[in-house]
C-alpha positions as a Markdown table, in Angstrom:
| # | Residue | x | y | z |
|---|---|---|---|---|
| 1 | Met | -0.2 | 0.1 | -0.2 |
| 2 | Ser | 1.3 | 3.0 | -0.8 |
| 3 | Pro | 2.2 | 6.2 | 1.3 |
| 4 | Glu | -0.3 | 8.7 | -1.5 |
| 5 | Arg | -3.5 | 5.9 | -0.9 |
| 6 | Ile | -3.0 | 5.6 | 3.0 |
| 7 | Lys | -2.8 | 9.1 | 2.6 |
| 8 | Ala | -6.1 | 9.4 | 0.8 |
| 9 | Ile | -8.0 | 7.1 | 3.2 |
| 10 | Arg | -7.1 | 9.6 | 6.0 |
| 11 | Lys | -7.5 | 13.0 | 4.5 |
| 12 | Ser | -11.4 | 11.0 | 3.1 |
| 13 | Val | -12.0 | 10.3 | 7.0 |
| 14 | Ala | -10.0 | 12.7 | 9.3 |
| 15 | Arg | -8.8 | 15.6 | 8.4 |
| 16 | Ser | -5.2 | 15.2 | 10.8 |
| 17 | Pro | -3.8 | 12.5 | 11.7 |
| 18 | Lys | -4.9 | 13.3 | 15.2 |
| 19 | Glu | -8.2 | 13.1 | 14.3 |
| 20 | Phe | -8.0 | 9.2 | 12.7 |
| 21 | Glu | -6.4 | 8.5 | 15.6 |
| 22 | Ala | -9.1 | 9.8 | 17.7 |
| 23 | Arg | -11.5 | 8.0 | 15.5 |
| 24 | Phe | -10.0 | 4.2 | 14.9 |
| 25 | Gly | -7.1 | 3.9 | 17.3 |
| 26 | Ile | -4.4 | 4.4 | 15.3 |
| 27 | Pro | -1.4 | 5.9 | 17.3 |
| 28 | Ala | -1.5 | 9.6 | 14.6 |
| 29 | Arg | 3.4 | 9.2 | 15.1 |
| 30 | Thr | 2.2 | 5.2 | 13.0 |
| 31 | Val | 0.0 | 6.9 | 10.3 |
| 32 | Glu | 2.5 | 9.8 | 9.6 |
| 33 | Gly | 5.3 | 7.8 | 9.4 |
| 34 | Trp | 3.8 | 5.4 | 6.9 |
| 35 | Glu | 2.7 | 8.4 | 5.1 |
| 36 | Gln | 6.0 | 10.1 | 5.0 |
| 37 | Asp | 7.1 | 6.2 | 4.0 |
| 38 | Arg | 9.3 | 6.0 | 7.3 |
| 39 | Arg | 7.9 | 2.6 | 8.0 |
| 40 | Lys | 5.0 | 0.6 | 6.6 |
| 41 | Pro | 2.0 | -0.9 | 7.7 |
| 42 | Asp | 2.1 | -4.7 | 8.3 |
| 43 | Pro | -0.2 | -6.9 | 6.7 |
| 44 | Ala | -3.3 | -6.7 | 9.8 |
| 45 | Ala | -2.8 | -2.8 | 9.1 |
| 46 | Arg | -2.7 | -3.2 | 5.6 |
| 47 | Val | -6.3 | -4.9 | 5.6 |
| 48 | Leu | -7.3 | -2.6 | 8.8 |
| 49 | Leu | -6.9 | 0.7 | 5.9 |
| 50 | Ala | -8.4 | -1.4 | 3.1 |
| 51 | Val | -11.7 | -1.7 | 5.5 |
| 52 | Ile | -11.5 | 2.0 | 6.3 |
| 53 | Glu | -11.0 | 2.6 | 2.8 |
| 54 | Lys | -14.6 | 0.6 | 2.0 |
| 55 | Asp | -16.2 | 0.9 | 5.4 |
| 56 | Pro | -15.0 | 3.4 | 7.9 |
| 57 | Gly | -18.0 | 3.3 | 9.5 |
| 58 | Ala | -17.9 | -0.8 | 10.2 |
| 59 | Val | -14.6 | -0.3 | 12.1 |
| 60 | Glu | -15.9 | 2.5 | 13.7 |
| 61 | Arg | -18.9 | 0.6 | 15.0 |
| 62 | Ala | -16.8 | -2.5 | 16.0 |
| 63 | Leu | -14.4 | -0.7 | 17.9 |
| 64 | Asp | -18.0 | 1.0 | 20.0 |
| 65 | Ala | -19.2 | -2.9 | 20.5 |
| 66 | Ala | -15.3 | -3.5 | 21.8 |
């Protein structure tokens, strides 16, 4: 998953990495590292990002139920 795609996913659901963290629990610094290509998301993170891209509400509902 490219840094550009990760940034596009984040921007589609949150104005900032901090807001993304508040909604989905992924630390802002982690998201920033992915967006700046300093780190690569692991396989589980890529799946989570793909689900957020397709249906962010599903992730929020799952987190609310946890």
